[in-house]
Backbone as a ProteinNet text record, in pm:
[ID]
protein_1_A
[PRIMARY]
MVMLTMFAILLLVLGVAWFDGGREEQRMIVEPVELPERNS
[TERTIARY]
78.3	1	80	180	265.3	362.5	379	444.7	359.1	233.8	128.6	121.2	119.2	102.8	238	329.6	432.7	455.6	411.3	431	329.9	193.6	95.2	152.8	222	259.4	393.6	458	579.4	518.1	418	361.7	299.7	227.6	166.5	255.5	392.5	478.2	557.2	546	625.6	543.9	417.8	322.5	289.3	292.5	290.8	396.3	542.7	649.3	657.6	613.8	629.8	517.5	382.3	285.5	345	414.1	440.4	573	665.2	781.1	768.2	657.1	619.5	584.6	524	441.7	553.1	682.5	768.1	867.2	848.2	930.5	1091.8	1153.1	1316.1	1370.9	1466.4	1513.1	1670.5	1706.4	1858.6	1921.8	2032	2159.2	2199.9	2157.1	2194.3	2340.6	2375.4	2488.2	2557.6	2685.3	2755.9	2803.2	2808.1	2849.6	2989.4	3068	3217.1	3236.2	3308.2	3346.5	3480.7	3470.4	3617.4	3730.5	3835	3931.9	4003.9	4044.5	4097.8	4247.8	4300.6	4455.8	4472	4526.8	4566.5	4708
-117.2	-0.1	127.9	114.3	241.1	258.3	145.4	169.3	235.8	168.5	234.6	370.6	431.9	563	647	600	659.1	664.2	557.5	555.4	647.4	666.7	776.2	928.9	931.3	1074.9	1109.2	1002.7	1035.7	1052.6	966.6	993.8	1152.6	1183.2	1320.5	1429.3	1414	1514.9	1524.7	1414	1402.9	1451	1426.7	1492.1	1628.9	1688.9	1829.8	1894.3	1835.5	1889.6	1890.8	1766.9	1778.1	1890.7	1880	1990.1	2124.7	2161.4	2284.9	2331.1	2239	2249.4	2282.4	2234.1	2241.5	2367.1	2449.3	2590.7	2699.4	2689.3	2793.7	2797.1	2900.3	2896.4	2925.3	2860.3	2866.1	3007.7	3053.6	3191.6	3160.6	3225.4	3220.9	3324.9	3286.1	3354.4	3455.8	3603.3	3703.6	3744.8	3779.2	3835.3	3729.3	3686.5	3580.4	3660.3	3567.5	3630.1	3597.9	3703.9	3693.8	3595.8	3498.6	3414.4	3442.3	3444	3486.2	3361.9	3414.6	3328.1	3258.7	3127.1	3076.6	3060.8	3095.3	3077.5	2938.7	2858.5	2719.3	2670.2
-3	3.7	-6.7	58.6	69.7	-43	-109.1	-246.2	-340.6	-340.3	-434.1	-409.9	-297	-281.3	-317.8	-299.6	-342.4	-469.7	-540.4	-706.1	-766.6	-701.5	-725.9	-713.2	-616.9	-586.5	-686.8	-712.6	-820.4	-950.7	-1012	-1117.9	-1127.7	-1024.9	-1009.6	-1023.9	-946.3	-961.9	-1099.1	-1151.2	-1292.1	-1402	-1371.9	-1482.1	-1467.7	-1349	-1312.8	-1372	-1342.7	-1405.5	-1562.4	-1632.1	-1777.8	-1811.9	-1762.6	-1826.8	-1799.8	-1670.3	-1646.2	-1731.1	-1764	-1838.6	-1961.7	-2029.3	-2166.7	-2207.9	-2113.3	-2146.5	-2155.2	-2083.7	-2083.9	-2208.4	-2276.1	-2390	-2379.9	-2446.5	-2412.8	-2487.7	-2388.6	-2450	-2468.5	-2576.5	-2610	-2542.9	-2500	-2441	-2556.3	-2513.3	-2626.3	-2616.7	-2474.5	-2433.3	-2351.8	-2387.1	-2297.5	-2166.6	-2066.5	-1940	-1915.7	-1878.4	-1855.2	-1736.5	-1730.8	-1614.9	-1568.6	-1433.1	-1373.2	-1404.3	-1429.2	-1460.9	-1321	-1336.7	-1224.8	-1240	-1129	-1132.1	-1056.5	-1126.9	-1086	-1119.5
[MASK]
++++++++++++++++++++++++++++++++++++++++

């Protein structure tokens, strides 16, 4: 019973993430960000 409940919650979370992630349009990076150089 516990495994079935956990499986149902996992499916619900994945379903919401898939639905919500599909609506956001992808934006390209126009200006590159300068990364600090490492002295190693």
